[in-house]
C-alpha positions in Angstrom: 0.0 0.0 0.0 1.4 3.4 -1.0 1.8 6.3 1.4 -0.9 8.2 -0.2 -3.4 5.3 0.2 -2.4 5.0 3.9 -3.0 8.7 4.4 -6.3 8.5 2.6 -7.4 5.6 4.9 -6.5 7.6 8.0 -8.4 10.6 6.7 -11.5 8.4 6.1 -11.2 6.9 9.7 -11.2 10.5 11.1 -14.1 11.5 8.9 -16.1 8.4 10.0 -15.4 9.2 13.7 -16.4 12.9 13.3 -19.6 11.8 11.5 -20.6 9.3 14.2 -19.8 11.8 17.0 -21.8 14.6 15.2 -24.7 12.2 14.7 -24.8 11.4 18.4 -24.6 15.1 19.3 -27.5 16.0 16.9 -29.6 13.2 18.3 -28.9 14.3 21.9 -29.8 17.9 21.0 -33.0 16.7 19.4 -34.0 14.8 22.6 -33.3 17.9 24.7 -35.4 20.2 22.5 -38.1 17.5 22.5 -38.2 17.5 26.3 -38.4 21.3 26.3 -41.3 21.3 23.8 -43.2 18.9 26.1 -42.7 21.2 29.0 -43.7 24.5 27.3 -46.7 23.2 25.3 -49.1 23.0 28.3 -48.3 26.6 29.3 -48.8 27.9 25.7 -52.1 26.0 25.5 -53.2 27.7 28.8 -52.3 31.2 27.5 -54.2 30.7 24.2 -57.3 29.3 26.0 -57.6 32.3 28.3 -56.7 35.1 25.9 -59.7 37.4 25.0 -61.0 36.8 21.5 -59.6 33.2 21.2 -62.6 31.4 22.6 -61.5 31.7 26.2 -62.7 34.0 29.0 -63.3 37.7 28.4 -62.4 40.5 30.8 -59.4 40.8 33.1 -61.1 39.3 36.1 -62.2 36.2 34.3 -58.9 35.8 32.6 -57.1 35.8 35.9 -59.5 33.3 37.3 -59.0 31.0 34.3 -55.3 31.3 34.6 -55.4 30.4 38.3 -57.6 27.4 37.5 -55.3 26.2 34.8 -52.3 26.9 37.0 -53.7 24.7 39.7 -54.3 21.9 37.2 -50.8 22.1 35.7 -48.9 23.1 38.8 -47.9 26.5 37.3 -47.5 29.7 39.4 -50.9 31.4 40.2 -49.8 34.5 38.4 -49.6 32.5 35.2 -46.3 33.9 34.2 -44.3 30.8 33.3 -44.5 27.1 33.7 -40.7 27.1 33.9 -40.8 28.8 37.3 -41.7 25.6 39.1 -39.1 23.4 37.4 -36.2 22.2 39.6 -33.8 23.9 37.1 -30.2 23.9 38.3 -28.1 26.4 36.5 -24.8 25.1 37.9 -25.1 21.9 35.9 -25.6 23.9 32.7 -22.4 25.8 33.6 -20.6 22.5 34.2 -21.9 21.3 30.9 -20.4 24.3 29.2 -17.0 23.6 30.6 -17.3 19.9 29.8 -18.4 20.6 26.3 -15.5 22.9 25.6 -13.1 20.3 27.0 -14.6 17.6 24.9 -14.2 19.6 21.7 -10.6 20.4 22.6 -9.7 16.8 23.4 -11.5 15.7 20.3 -9.4 18.1 18.1 -6.2 16.9 19.9 -7.1 13.3 19.2 -7.9 13.9 15.6 -4.7 15.9 14.9 -2.3 14.0 17.1 -3.4 10.6 18.4 -5.2 9.3 15.2 -2.4 10.2 12.8 0.5 8.5 14.6 1.2 5.1 13.1 3.1 3.9 16.2 0.0 4.2 18.4 -1.9 0.8 18.5 -5.5 0.8 17.2 -6.8 -0.3 20.6 -5.4 2.8 22.2 -7.0 5.0 19.5 -10.3 3.2 20.0 -10.2 4.0 23.7 -9.6 7.7 23.0 -12.5 7.8 20.5 -14.8 6.0 22.9 -13.9 8.5 25.7 -14.5 11.5 23.5 -17.9 10.2 22.3 -19.1 9.5 25.8 -17.7 12.8 27.0 -20.1 14.6 24.6 -23.0 12.3 25.6 -22.3 13.0 29.3 -22.1 16.7 28.6 -25.6 16.7 27.1 -26.7 14.5 30.0 -25.7 17.3 32.4 -28.0 19.7 30.5 -30.8 17.2 30.7 -30.1 16.7 34.4 -30.8 20.4 35.1 -34.4 19.8 33.9 -35.0 16.6 35.8 -37.1 16.2 38.9 -34.0 15.6 41.0 -31.3 17.7 39.3 -28.7 17.3 42.0 -28.9 13.5 42.0 -29.0 13.2 38.3 -26.3 15.8 37.7 -24.0 14.4 40.3 -24.3 10.9 38.9 -23.8 12.2 35.4 -20.7 14.1 36.3 -19.2 11.3 38.3 -20.0 8.7 35.7 -18.6 10.8 32.8 -15.4 11.7 34.7 -14.6 8.1 35.8 -15.5 6.3 32.5 -14.1 8.9 30.1 -11.1 9.6 32.4 -10.1 5.9 32.3 -10.5 5.7 28.6 -8.7 9.0 27.9 -5.8 7.8 30.1 -5.4 4.6 28.1 -5.8 6.5 24.9 -3.2 9.1 25.8 -0.6 6.9 27.5 -1.2 3.4 26.4 -1.4 2.3 30.1 -4.3 -0.1 30.7 -4.1 0.1 34.5 -7.0 2.6 34.7 -9.3 0.5 32.5 -10.6 -1.4 35.6 -12.4 1.8 36.7 -14.3 2.2 33.4 -17.1 -0.3 34.3 -17.8 1.6 37.5 -18.1 4.8 35.5 -20.3 3.2 32.9 -22.6 1.8 35.6 -22.9 5.2 37.2 -23.8 6.7 33.8 -26.5 4.2 33.4 -27.9 5.1 36.8 -27.7 8.8 35.9 -29.8 8.3 32.8 -32.3 6.2 34.6 -32.6 8.8 37.3 -34.1 11.1 34.7 -37.1 8.8 34.6 -38.0 9.5 38.3 
């Protein structure tokens, strides 16, 4: 095989990895927006139903009574301002997701331009790095989802710990070739599973 063919194969491998990672990110973003749509739809329906001239109540007093009634049914504030006000939203996990996402992009770029192009690095080591970076992105979006869960501190803590332990072990192997940290990966993976299941609560 010529050097140009070998270089072309490496480029294709990187392209496939970028495509798979991007596909996972897009799917995660879609899930997050889908959850947001489900949360905001009842509030919008309430506003439309009570607006004058839309088949709802007429007059300010009647509008307020209708909002209060719908608020009680949906668990929204009595002033009818926003359904989001009663969500257990945790901004700190969104901030952590921002830091995690930036780190994931940086490590992904380093892997693509350094780790993946070195011929002396075993394929298993490269695979560990790719796996770490993919789950790093998934865990980052999980942190955003955790901020909208019923128990954000529980979900966010499990998500952060699981991502750190699992991805940390895989990154370590991918960067150094040392497999001694691989024994911690199953614990991180189990914690991530628990984190995603906690969103169901």
